[in-house]
N, CA, C and O atoms as a Tripos MOL2 file, in Angstrom:
@<TRIPOS>MOLECULE
protein
  276   275    69     0     0
PROTEIN
NO_CHARGES

@<TRIPOS>ATOM
      1 N           0.8190   -1.2020    0.0000 N.3       1 MET1
      2 CA          0.0000    0.0000    0.0000 C.3       1 MET1
      3 C           0.8570    1.2580    0.0000 C.2       1 MET1
      4 O           0.5100    2.2570   -0.6290 O.2       1 MET1
      5 N           1.9670    1.2020    0.7020 N.am      2 ASP2
      6 CA          2.8500    2.3680    0.7560 C.3       2 ASP2
      7 C           3.4450    2.6880   -0.6180 C.2       2 ASP2
      8 O           3.6510    3.8530   -0.9590 O.2       2 ASP2
      9 N           3.7170    1.6410   -1.4010 N.am      3 TRP3
     10 CA          4.3070    1.8630   -2.7230 C.3       3 TRP3
     11 C           3.3410    2.5680   -3.6570 C.2       3 TRP3
     12 O           3.7500    3.3680   -4.4980 O.2       3 TRP3
     13 N           2.0750    2.2730   -3.5090 N.am      4 ILE4
     14 CA          1.0720    2.9260   -4.3540 C.3       4 ILE4
     15 C           1.0380    4.4260   -4.0640 C.2       4 ILE4
     16 O           0.9420    5.2340   -4.9880 O.2       4 ILE4
     17 N           1.1140    4.7940   -2.8140 N.am      5 ILE5
     18 CA          1.1110    6.2090   -2.4400 C.3       5 ILE5
     19 C           2.3590    6.9050   -2.9630 C.2       5 ILE5
     20 O           2.2790    8.0240   -3.4700 O.2       5 ILE5
     21 N           3.5090    6.2510   -2.8440 N.am      6 VAL6
     22 CA          4.7640    6.8260   -3.3360 C.3       6 VAL6
     23 C           4.7040    7.0040   -4.8500 C.2       6 VAL6
     24 O           5.1200    8.0410   -5.3650 O.2       6 VAL6
     25 N           4.1910    6.0060   -5.5680 N.am      7 LEU7
     26 CA          4.0770    6.1160   -7.0310 C.3       7 LEU7
     27 C           3.0960    7.2110   -7.4520 C.2       7 LEU7
     28 O           3.3240    7.9050   -8.4430 O.2       7 LEU7
     29 N           2.0080    7.3640   -6.7030 N.am      8 LEU8
     30 CA          1.0580    8.4300   -7.0130 C.3       8 LEU8
     31 C           1.6810    9.8130   -6.8120 C.2       8 LEU8
     32 O           1.4760   10.7140   -7.6250 O.2       8 LEU8
     33 N           2.4300    9.9740   -5.7460 N.am      9 ILE9
     34 CA          3.1070   11.2530   -5.4910 C.3       9 ILE9
     35 C           4.1430   11.5240   -6.5780 C.2       9 ILE9
     36 O           4.2720   12.6530   -7.0520 O.2       9 ILE9
     37 N           4.8790   10.4890   -6.9720 N.am     10 TYR10
     38 CA          5.8670   10.6200   -8.0420 C.3      10 TYR10
     39 C           5.1880   11.0250   -9.3520 C.2      10 TYR10
     40 O           5.7010   11.8670  -10.0890 O.2      10 TYR10
     41 N           4.0270   10.4170   -9.6400 N.am     11 ALA11
     42 CA          3.2860   10.7440  -10.8610 C.3      11 ALA11
     43 C           2.7830   12.1850  -10.8310 C.2      11 ALA11
     44 O           2.7620   12.8540  -11.8640 O.2      11 ALA11
     45 N           2.3810   12.6640   -9.6640 N.am     12 VAL12
     46 CA          1.9170   14.0560   -9.5430 C.3      12 VAL12
     47 C           3.0700   15.0180   -9.8290 C.2      12 VAL12
     48 O           2.8750   16.0330  -10.4980 O.2      12 VAL12
     49 N           4.2570   14.7110   -9.3330 N.am     13 PHE13
     50 CA          5.4090   15.5640   -9.6200 C.3      13 PHE13
     51 C           5.7550   15.5540  -11.1050 C.2      13 PHE13
     52 O           6.0970   16.5960  -11.6640 O.2      13 PHE13
     53 N           5.6710   14.3970  -11.7500 N.am     14 ILE14
     54 CA          5.9570   14.3210  -13.1850 C.3      14 ILE14
     55 C           4.9070   15.1020  -13.9730 C.2      14 ILE14
     56 O           5.2360   15.7460  -14.9700 O.2      14 ILE14
     57 N           3.6540   15.0510  -13.5390 N.am     15 TYR15
     58 CA          2.6070   15.8530  -14.1850 C.3      15 TYR15
     59 C           2.8900   17.3460  -14.0080 C.2      15 TYR15
     60 O           2.6440   18.1380  -14.9180 O.2      15 TYR15
     61 N           3.3990   17.7230  -12.8530 N.am     16 GLY16
     62 CA          3.7920   19.1160  -12.6280 C.3      16 GLY16
     63 C           4.9040   19.5460  -13.5660 C.2      16 GLY16
     64 O           4.9010   20.6690  -14.0720 O.2      16 GLY16
     65 N           5.8640   18.6440  -13.8000 N.am     17 VAL17
     66 CA          6.9410   18.9250  -14.7610 C.3      17 VAL17
     67 C           6.3460   19.1180  -16.1490 C.2      17 VAL17
     68 O           6.7460   20.0260  -16.8770 O.2      17 VAL17
     69 N           5.3970   18.2740  -16.5160 N.am     18 TYR18
     70 CA          4.7320   18.3760  -17.8160 C.3      18 TYR18
     71 C           4.0470   19.7310  -17.9920 C.2      18 TYR18
     72 O           4.2360   20.3990  -19.0090 O.2      18 TYR18
     73 N           3.2560   20.1320  -17.0050 N.am     19 LYS19
     74 CA          2.5340   21.4040  -17.0950 C.3      19 LYS19
     75 C           3.4870   22.6000  -17.1090 C.2      19 LYS19
     76 O           3.2610   23.5640  -17.8400 O.2      19 LYS19
     77 N           4.5490   22.5430  -16.3070 N.am     20 LEU20
     78 CA          5.5050   23.6420  -16.2720 C.3      20 LEU20
     79 C           6.2740   23.7390  -17.5880 C.2      20 LEU20
     80 O           6.5510   24.8400  -18.0640 O.2      20 LEU20
     81 N           6.6190   22.5930  -18.1760 N.am     21 ALA21
     82 CA          7.3220   22.5950  -19.4600 C.3      21 ALA21
     83 C           6.4500   23.1940  -20.5540 C.2      21 ALA21
     84 O           6.9420   23.9410  -21.4000 O.2      21 ALA21
     85 N           5.1820   22.8780  -20.5450 N.am     22 ILE22
     86 CA          4.2730   23.4530  -21.5440 C.3      22 ILE22
     87 C           4.1540   24.9630  -21.3470 C.2      22 ILE22
     88 O           4.1480   25.7150  -22.3210 O.2      22 ILE22
     89 N           4.0590   25.4090  -20.1000 N.am     23 SER23
     90 CA          3.9100   26.8410  -19.8470 C.3      23 SER23
     91 C           5.1670   27.6210  -20.2150 C.2      23 SER23
     92 O           5.0970   28.8200  -20.4810 O.2      23 SER23
     93 N           6.3130   26.9470  -20.2320 N.am     24 LYS24
     94 CA          7.5730   27.5990  -20.6040 C.3      24 LYS24
     95 C           7.9140   27.3830  -22.0810 C.2      24 LYS24
     96 O           9.0020   27.7450  -22.5290 O.2      24 LYS24
     97 N           6.9770   26.7900  -22.8390 N.am     25 ASN25
     98 CA          7.1640   26.4870  -24.2640 C.3      25 ASN25
     99 C           8.3670   25.5830  -24.4900 C.2      25 ASN25
    100 O           9.1400   25.7900  -25.4260 O.2      25 ASN25
    101 N           8.5210   24.5890  -23.6400 N.am     26 ARG26
    102 CA          9.5930   23.6030  -23.7490 C.3      26 ARG26
    103 C           8.9770   22.2640  -24.1310 C.2      26 ARG26
    104 O           7.7630   22.0820  -24.0430 O.2      26 ARG26
    105 N           9.8300   21.3180  -24.5600 N.am     27 ASP27
    106 CA          9.3860   19.9870  -24.9490 C.3      27 ASP27
    107 C           8.9950   19.1890  -23.7070 C.2      27 ASP27
    108 O           9.8720   18.8140  -22.9280 O.2      27 ASP27
    109 N           7.7120   18.9210  -23.5010 N.am     28 PRO28
    110 CA          7.3110   18.2390  -22.2650 C.3      28 PRO28
    111 C           7.7780   16.7930  -22.1840 C.2      28 PRO28
    112 O           8.0560   16.2960  -21.0920 O.2      28 PRO28
    113 N           7.8670   16.1120  -23.3190 N.am     29 GLY29
    114 CA          8.2950   14.7140  -23.3020 C.3      29 GLY29
    115 C           9.7190   14.5450  -22.8120 C.2      29 GLY29
    116 O          10.0090   13.6520  -22.0150 O.2      29 GLY29
    117 N          10.5990   15.3960  -23.2850 N.am     30 GLY30
    118 CA         11.9940   15.3280  -22.8620 C.3      30 GLY30
    119 C          12.1750   15.6640  -21.3980 C.2      30 GLY30
    120 O          12.9760   15.0390  -20.7020 O.2      30 GLY30
    121 N          11.4260   16.6550  -20.9300 N.am     31 TRP31
    122 CA         11.5400   17.0530  -19.5310 C.3      31 TRP31
    123 C          10.9300   16.0010  -18.6130 C.2      31 TRP31
    124 O          11.4200   15.7850  -17.5040 O.2      31 TRP31
    125 N           9.8690   15.3470  -19.0660 N.am     32 MET32
    126 CA          9.2930   14.2660  -18.2620 C.3      32 MET32
    127 C          10.2620   13.0890  -18.1770 C.2      32 MET32
    128 O          10.4210   12.4860  -17.1160 O.2      32 MET32
    129 N          10.9030   12.7690  -19.2860 N.am     33 LEU33
    130 CA         11.8910   11.6920  -19.2790 C.3      33 LEU33
    131 C          13.0590   12.0340  -18.3600 C.2      33 LEU33
    132 O          13.5420   11.1820  -17.6150 O.2      33 LEU33
    133 N          13.5050   13.2780  -18.4190 N.am     34 ALA34
    134 CA         14.5990   13.7080  -17.5380 C.3      34 ALA34
    135 C          14.1770   13.6260  -16.0730 C.2      34 ALA34
    136 O          14.9880   13.2820  -15.2130 O.2      34 ALA34
    137 N          12.9250   13.9360  -15.7850 N.am     35 SER35
    138 CA         12.4830   13.8720  -14.3940 C.3      35 SER35
    139 C          12.3580   12.4340  -13.9070 C.2      35 SER35
    140 O          12.5360   12.1720  -12.7170 O.2      35 SER35
    141 N          12.0560   11.5040  -14.7980 N.am     36 ILE36
    142 CA         12.0090   10.0940  -14.4160 C.3      36 ILE36
    143 C          13.4160    9.5780  -14.1450 C.2      36 ILE36
    144 O          13.6360    8.8250  -13.1960 O.2      36 ILE36
    145 N          14.3700    9.9860  -14.9850 N.am     37 ILE37
    146 CA         15.7470    9.5100  -14.8410 C.3      37 ILE37
    147 C          16.4370   10.1650  -13.6510 C.2      37 ILE37
    148 O          17.0780    9.4770  -12.8570 O.2      37 ILE37
    149 N          16.3160   11.4740  -13.5180 N.am     38 ILE38
    150 CA         17.0570   12.1950  -12.4750 C.3      38 ILE38
    151 C          16.1980   12.3090  -11.2160 C.2      38 ILE38
    152 O          16.3230   11.4980  -10.2990 O.2      38 ILE38
    153 N          15.3420   13.3000  -11.1750 N.am     39 SER39
    154 CA         14.4440   13.5110  -10.0410 C.3      39 SER39
    155 C          13.4540   14.6050  -10.4340 C.2      39 SER39
    156 O          13.8560   15.6410  -10.9640 O.2      39 SER39
    157 N          12.1770   14.3860  -10.1800 N.am     40 PRO40
    158 CA         11.1940   15.4140  -10.5430 C.3      40 PRO40
    159 C          11.4070   16.7290   -9.8020 C.2      40 PRO40
    160 O          11.1580   17.7940  -10.3670 O.2      40 PRO40
    161 N          11.8560   16.6810   -8.5630 N.am     41 LEU41
    162 CA         12.0630   17.9140   -7.8080 C.3      41 LEU41
    163 C          13.1880   18.7550   -8.4060 C.2      41 LEU41
    164 O          13.0690   19.9760   -8.5080 O.2      41 LEU41
    165 N          14.2720   18.1030   -8.8000 N.am     42 ILE42
    166 CA         15.3900   18.8360   -9.4110 C.3      42 ILE42
    167 C          14.9510   19.4480  -10.7390 C.2      42 ILE42
    168 O          15.2690   20.6010  -11.0270 O.2      42 ILE42
    169 N          14.2270   18.6830  -11.5410 N.am     43 ILE43
    170 CA         13.7760   19.1740  -12.8470 C.3      43 ILE43
    171 C          12.7680   20.3050  -12.6700 C.2      43 ILE43
    172 O          12.7740   21.2550  -13.4540 O.2      43 ILE43
    173 N          11.9090   20.2290  -11.6670 N.am     44 LEU44
    174 CA         10.9790   21.3300  -11.4010 C.3      44 LEU44
    175 C          11.7210   22.6160  -11.0700 C.2      44 LEU44
    176 O          11.3430   23.6890  -11.5400 O.2      44 LEU44
    177 N          12.7680   22.5170  -10.2700 N.am     45 VAL45
    178 CA         13.5540   23.7060   -9.9210 C.3      45 VAL45
    179 C          14.2550   24.2590  -11.1560 C.2      45 VAL45
    180 O          14.2680   25.4700  -11.3750 O.2      45 VAL45
    181 N          14.8410   23.3720  -11.9660 N.am     46 VAL46
    182 CA         15.5450   23.8180  -13.1790 C.3      46 VAL46
    183 C          14.5710   24.5060  -14.1360 C.2      46 VAL46
    184 O          14.8760   25.5710  -14.6730 O.2      46 VAL46
    185 N          13.4050   23.9040  -14.3490 N.am     47 LEU47
    186 CA         12.4100   24.5140  -15.2400 C.3      47 LEU47
    187 C          11.8830   25.8370  -14.6980 C.2      47 LEU47
    188 O          11.6280   26.7650  -15.4640 O.2      47 LEU47
    189 N          11.7220   25.9250  -13.3960 N.am     48 ALA48
    190 CA         11.2170   27.1640  -12.7980 C.3      48 ALA48
    191 C          12.2090   28.3080  -12.9790 C.2      48 ALA48
    192 O          11.8080   29.4640  -13.1070 O.2      48 ALA48
    193 N          13.4930   27.9920  -12.9900 N.am     49 ILE49
    194 CA         14.5270   29.0190  -13.1470 C.3      49 ILE49
    195 C          14.6500   29.4640  -14.6020 C.2      49 ILE49
    196 O          14.9660   30.6230  -14.8680 O.2      49 ILE49
    197 N          14.4040   28.5560  -15.5440 N.am     50 MET50
    198 CA         14.5900   28.8570  -16.9650 C.3      50 MET50
    199 C          13.5760   29.8850  -17.4480 C.2      50 MET50
    200 O          12.4580   29.9740  -16.9400 O.2      50 MET50
    201 N          14.0020   30.6610  -18.4490 N.am     51 GLN51
    202 CA         13.1080   31.6540  -19.0380 C.3      51 GLN51
    203 C          12.1610   30.9930  -20.0220 C.2      51 GLN51
    204 O          12.4310   29.9120  -20.5450 O.2      51 GLN51
    205 N          11.0620   31.6560  -20.2580 N.am     52 LYS52
    206 CA         10.0810   31.1520  -21.2080 C.3      52 LYS52
    207 C          10.5840   31.3800  -22.6290 C.2      52 LYS52
    208 O          11.0560   32.4670  -22.9650 O.2      52 LYS52
    209 N          10.4780   30.3420  -23.4610 N.am     53 LEU53
    210 CA         10.8580   30.4740  -24.8630 C.3      53 LEU53
    211 C           9.7560   31.2050  -25.6150 C.2      53 LEU53
    212 O           8.5850   31.1230  -25.2430 O.2      53 LEU53
    213 N          10.1270   31.9210  -26.6720 N.am     54 PRO54
    214 CA          9.0730   32.5740  -27.4570 C.3      54 PRO54
    215 C           8.1720   31.5170  -28.0870 C.2      54 PRO54
    216 O           8.6470   30.4960  -28.5840 O.2      54 PRO54
    217 N           6.8850   31.7730  -28.0600 N.am     55 GLY55
    218 CA          5.9110   30.8120  -28.5830 C.3      55 GLY55
    219 C           5.8160   30.8860  -30.0910 C.2      55 GLY55
    220 O           6.4450   31.7200  -30.7420 O.2      55 GLY55
    221 N           5.0170   29.9960  -30.6190 N.am     56 LYS56
    222 CA          4.7780   29.9920  -32.0550 C.3      56 LYS56
    223 C           3.9490   31.2040  -32.4200 C.2      56 LYS56
    224 O           3.0180   31.5790  -31.7060 O.2      56 LYS56
    225 N           4.2930   31.8030  -33.5270 N.am     57 LYS57
    226 CA          3.5270   32.9670  -33.9740 C.3      57 LYS57
    227 C           2.2010   32.5010  -34.5440 C.2      57 LYS57
    228 O           2.1390   31.5800  -35.3570 O.2      57 LYS57
    229 N           1.1600   33.1500  -34.1040 N.am     58 GLN58
    230 CA         -0.1630   32.8080  -34.6030 C.3      58 GLN58
    231 C          -0.4750   33.6620  -35.8160 C.2      58 GLN58
    232 O          -0.0860   34.8270  -35.8910 O.2      58 GLN58
    233 N          -1.1630   33.0820  -36.7390 N.am     59 ASN59
    234 CA         -1.5540   33.7900  -37.9470 C.3      59 ASN59
    235 C          -2.6830   34.7480  -37.5880 C.2      59 ASN59
    236 O          -3.8070   34.3280  -37.3160 O.2      59 ASN59
    237 N          -2.3670   36.0410  -37.5900 N.am     60 THR60
    238 CA         -3.3660   37.0370  -37.1980 C.3      60 THR60
    239 C          -4.2290   37.4880  -38.3640 C.2      60 THR60
    240 O          -5.2820   38.0930  -38.1640 O.2      60 THR60
    241 N          -3.7860   37.1970  -39.5840 N.am     61 SER61
    242 CA         -4.6030   37.6050  -40.7320 C.3      61 SER61
    243 C          -5.7690   36.6370  -40.8860 C.2      61 SER61
    244 O          -5.6150   35.4170  -40.8120 O.2      61 SER61
    245 N          -6.9230   37.2200  -41.0990 N.am     62 ARG62
    246 CA         -8.1230   36.4080  -41.2530 C.3      62 ARG62
    247 C          -8.5650   36.4590  -42.6970 C.2      62 ARG62
    248 O          -8.3790   37.4580  -43.3900 O.2      62 ARG62
    249 N          -9.1360   35.3950  -43.1220 N.am     63 ARG63
    250 CA         -9.6400   35.3550  -44.4810 C.3      63 ARG63
    251 C         -10.8800   36.2210  -44.5900 C.2      63 ARG63
    252 O         -11.7100   36.2790  -43.6820 O.2      63 ARG63
    253 N         -10.9770   36.8760  -45.7000 N.am     64 LYS64
    254 CA        -12.1590   37.6990  -45.9450 C.3      64 LYS64
    255 C         -13.3180   36.7980  -46.3070 C.2      64 LYS64
    256 O         -13.1740   35.8410  -47.0680 O.2      64 LYS64
    257 N         -14.4650   37.1210  -45.7510 N.am     65 LYS65
    258 CA        -15.6530   36.3680  -46.0770 C.3      65 LYS65
    259 C         -16.1750   36.8340  -47.4270 C.2      65 LYS65
    260 O         -16.2860   38.0310  -47.6960 O.2      65 LYS65
    261 N         -16.4850   35.8750  -48.2520 N.am     66 THR66
    262 CA        -17.0290   36.2140  -49.5680 C.3      66 THR66
    263 C         -18.5250   35.9590  -49.5600 C.2      66 THR66
    264 O         -19.0070   34.9460  -49.0540 O.2      66 THR66
    265 N         -19.2200   36.8810  -50.1180 N.am     67 ASN67
    266 CA        -20.6770   36.7550  -50.2300 C.3      67 ASN67
    267 C         -21.0130   36.1250  -51.5670 C.2      67 ASN67
    268 O         -20.8430   36.7390  -52.6200 O.2      67 ASN67
    269 N         -21.4840   34.9110  -51.5120 N.am     68 LYS68
    270 CA        -21.8950   34.2340  -52.7580 C.3      68 LYS68
    271 C         -23.3880   34.3960  -52.9160 C.2      68 LYS68
    272 O         -24.1570   34.1100  -51.9980 O.2      68 LYS68
    273 N         -23.7910   34.8550  -54.0810 N.am     69 LYS69
    274 CA        -25.2100   35.0680  -54.3540 C.3      69 LYS69
    275 C         -25.7170   34.0360  -55.3140 C.2      69 LYS69
    276 O         -26.8950   34.0480  -55.6690 O.2      69 LYS69
@<TRIPOS>BOND
     1     1     2 1
     2     2     3 1
     3     3     4 2
     4     3     5 am
     5     5     6 1
     6     6     7 1
     7     7     8 2
     8     7     9 am
     9     9    10 1
    10    10    11 1
    11    11    12 2
    12    11    13 am
    13    13    14 1
    14    14    15 1
    15    15    16 2
    16    15    17 am
    17    17    18 1
    18    18    19 1
    19    19    20 2
    20    19    21 am
    21    21    22 1
    22    22    23 1
    23    23    24 2
    24    23    25 am
    25    25    26 1
    26    26    27 1
    27    27    28 2
    28    27    29 am
    29    29    30 1
    30    30    31 1
    31    31    32 2
    32    31    33 am
    33    33    34 1
    34    34    35 1
    35    35    36 2
    36    35    37 am
    37    37    38 1
    38    38    39 1
    39    39    40 2
    40    39    41 am
    41    41    42 1
    42    42    43 1
    43    43    44 2
    44    43    45 am
    45    45    46 1
    46    46    47 1
    47    47    48 2
    48    47    49 am
    49    49    50 1
    50    50    51 1
    51    51    52 2
    52    51    53 am
    53    53    54 1
    54    54    55 1
    55    55    56 2
    56    55    57 am
    57    57    58 1
    58    58    59 1
    59    59    60 2
    60    59    61 am
    61    61    62 1
    62    62    63 1
    63    63    64 2
    64    63    65 am
    65    65    66 1
    66    66    67 1
    67    67    68 2
    68    67    69 am
    69    69    70 1
    70    70    71 1
    71    71    72 2
    72    71    73 am
    73    73    74 1
    74    74    75 1
    75    75    76 2
    76    75    77 am
    77    77    78 1
    78    78    79 1
    79    79    80 2
    80    79    81 am
    81    81    82 1
    82    82    83 1
    83    83    84 2
    84    83    85 am
    85    85    86 1
    86    86    87 1
    87    87    88 2
    88    87    89 am
    89    89    90 1
    90    90    91 1
    91    91    92 2
    92    91    93 am
    93    93    94 1
    94    94    95 1
    95    95    96 2
    96    95    97 am
    97    97    98 1
    98    98    99 1
    99    99   100 2
   100    99   101 am
   101   101   102 1
   102   102   103 1
   103   103   104 2
   104   103   105 am
   105   105   106 1
   106   106   107 1
   107   107   108 2
   108   107   109 am
   109   109   110 1
   110   110   111 1
   111   111   112 2
   112   111   113 am
   113   113   114 1
   114   114   115 1
   115   115   116 2
   116   115   117 am
   117   117   118 1
   118   118   119 1
   119   119   120 2
   120   119   121 am
   121   121   122 1
   122   122   123 1
   123   123   124 2
   124   123   125 am
   125   125   126 1
   126   126   127 1
   127   127   128 2
   128   127   129 am
   129   129   130 1
   130   130   131 1
   131   131   132 2
   132   131   133 am
   133   133   134 1
   134   134   135 1
   135   135   136 2
   136   135   137 am
   137   137   138 1
   138   138   139 1
   139   139   140 2
   140   139   141 am
   141   141   142 1
   142   142   143 1
   143   143   144 2
   144   143   145 am
   145   145   146 1
   146   146   147 1
   147   147   148 2
   148   147   149 am
   149   149   150 1
   150   150   151 1
   151   151   152 2
   152   151   153 am
   153   153   154 1
   154   154   155 1
   155   155   156 2
   156   155   157 am
   157   157   158 1
   158   158   159 1
   159   159   160 2
   160   159   161 am
   161   161   162 1
   162   162   163 1
   163   163   164 2
   164   163   165 am
   165   165   166 1
   166   166   167 1
   167   167   168 2
   168   167   169 am
   169   169   170 1
   170   170   171 1
   171   171   172 2
   172   171   173 am
   173   173   174 1
   174   174   175 1
   175   175   176 2
   176   175   177 am
   177   177   178 1
   178   178   179 1
   179   179   180 2
   180   179   181 am
   181   181   182 1
   182   182   183 1
   183   183   184 2
   184   183   185 am
   185   185   186 1
   186   186   187 1
   187   187   188 2
   188   187   189 am
   189   189   190 1
   190   190   191 1
   191   191   192 2
   192   191   193 am
   193   193   194 1
   194   194   195 1
   195   195   196 2
   196   195   197 am
   197   197   198 1
   198   198   199 1
   199   199   200 2
   200   199   201 am
   201   201   202 1
   202   202   203 1
   203   203   204 2
   204   203   205 am
   205   205   206 1
   206   206   207 1
   207   207   208 2
   208   207   209 am
   209   209   210 1
   210   210   211 1
   211   211   212 2
   212   211   213 am
   213   213   214 1
   214   214   215 1
   215   215   216 2
   216   215   217 am
   217   217   218 1
   218   218   219 1
   219   219   220 2
   220   219   221 am
   221   221   222 1
   222   222   223 1
   223   223   224 2
   224   223   225 am
   225   225   226 1
   226   226   227 1
   227   227   228 2
   228   227   229 am
   229   229   230 1
   230   230   231 1
   231   231   232 2
   232   231   233 am
   233   233   234 1
   234   234   235 1
   235   235   236 2
   236   235   237 am
   237   237   238 1
   238   238   239 1
   239   239   240 2
   240   239   241 am
   241   241   242 1
   242   242   243 1
   243   243   244 2
   244   243   245 am
   245   245   246 1
   246   246   247 1
   247   247   248 2
   248   247   249 am
   249   249   250 1
   250   250   251 1
   251   251   252 2
   252   251   253 am
   253   253   254 1
   254   254   255 1
   255   255   256 2
   256   255   257 am
   257   257   258 1
   258   258   259 1
   259   259   260 2
   260   259   261 am
   261   261   262 1
   262   262   263 1
   263   263   264 2
   264   263   265 am
   265   265   266 1
   266   266   267 1
   267   267   268 2
   268   267   269 am
   269   269   270 1
   270   270   271 1
   271   271   272 2
   272   271   273 am
   273   273   274 1
   274   274   275 1
   275   275   276 2
@<TRIPOS>SUBSTRUCTURE
     1 MET1         2 RESIDUE 1 A MET
     2 ASP2         6 RESIDUE 1 A ASP
     3 TRP3        10 RESIDUE 1 A TRP
     4 ILE4        14 RESIDUE 1 A ILE
     5 ILE5        18 RESIDUE 1 A ILE
     6 VAL6        22 RESIDUE 1 A VAL
     7 LEU7        26 RESIDUE 1 A LEU
     8 LEU8        30 RESIDUE 1 A LEU
     9 ILE9        34 RESIDUE 1 A ILE
    10 TYR10       38 RESIDUE 1 A TYR
    11 ALA11       42 RESIDUE 1 A ALA
    12 VAL12       46 RESIDUE 1 A VAL
    13 PHE13       50 RESIDUE 1 A PHE
    14 ILE14       54 RESIDUE 1 A ILE
    15 TYR15       58 RESIDUE 1 A TYR
    16 GLY16       62 RESIDUE 1 A GLY
    17 VAL17       66 RESIDUE 1 A VAL
    18 TYR18       70 RESIDUE 1 A TYR
    19 LYS19       74 RESIDUE 1 A LYS
    20 LEU20       78 RESIDUE 1 A LEU
    21 ALA21       82 RESIDUE 1 A ALA
    22 ILE22       86 RESIDUE 1 A ILE
    23 SER23       90 RESIDUE 1 A SER
    24 LYS24       94 RESIDUE 1 A LYS
    25 ASN25       98 RESIDUE 1 A ASN
    26 ARG26      102 RESIDUE 1 A ARG
    27 ASP27      106 RESIDUE 1 A ASP
    28 PRO28      110 RESIDUE 1 A PRO
    29 GLY29      114 RESIDUE 1 A GLY
    30 GLY30      118 RESIDUE 1 A GLY
    31 TRP31      122 RESIDUE 1 A TRP
    32 MET32      126 RESIDUE 1 A MET
    33 LEU33      130 RESIDUE 1 A LEU
    34 ALA34      134 RESIDUE 1 A ALA
    35 SER35      138 RESIDUE 1 A SER
    36 ILE36      142 RESIDUE 1 A ILE
    37 ILE37      146 RESIDUE 1 A ILE
    38 ILE38      150 RESIDUE 1 A ILE
    39 SER39      154 RESIDUE 1 A SER
    40 PRO40      158 RESIDUE 1 A PRO
    41 LEU41      162 RESIDUE 1 A LEU
    42 ILE42      166 RESIDUE 1 A ILE
    43 ILE43      170 RESIDUE 1 A ILE
    44 LEU44      174 RESIDUE 1 A LEU
    45 VAL45      178 RESIDUE 1 A VAL
    46 VAL46      182 RESIDUE 1 A VAL
    47 LEU47      186 RESIDUE 1 A LEU
    48 ALA48      190 RESIDUE 1 A ALA
    49 ILE49      194 RESIDUE 1 A ILE
    50 MET50      198 RESIDUE 1 A MET
    51 GLN51      202 RESIDUE 1 A GLN
    52 LYS52      206 RESIDUE 1 A LYS
    53 LEU53      210 RESIDUE 1 A LEU
    54 PRO54      214 RESIDUE 1 A PRO
    55 GLY55      218 RESIDUE 1 A GLY
    56 LYS56      222 RESIDUE 1 A LYS
    57 LYS57      226 RESIDUE 1 A LYS
    58 GLN58      230 RESIDUE 1 A GLN
    59 ASN59      234 RESIDUE 1 A ASN
    60 THR60      238 RESIDUE 1 A THR
    61 SER61      242 RESIDUE 1 A SER
    62 ARG62      246 RESIDUE 1 A ARG
    63 ARG63      250 RESIDUE 1 A ARG
    64 LYS64      254 RESIDUE 1 A LYS
    65 LYS65      258 RESIDUE 1 A LYS
    66 THR66      262 RESIDUE 1 A THR
    67 ASN67      266 RESIDUE 1 A ASN
    68 LYS68      270 RESIDUE 1 A LYS
    69 LYS69      274 RESIDUE 1 A LYS
């Protein structure tokens, strides 16, 4: 029973790494793998210190609506 609780807590930390990586525009898969290999707490601290990467530019131009009669 104790192992289940430990694994659940570990999974919550890895999910936190995932959400933080997405918010910083970083690759969440790589950071989750790093947190499994090293430690989720260390990776959370490293991600929290890192700056946010510039996001993808969104296409602000909209297509003109055509009126078909």
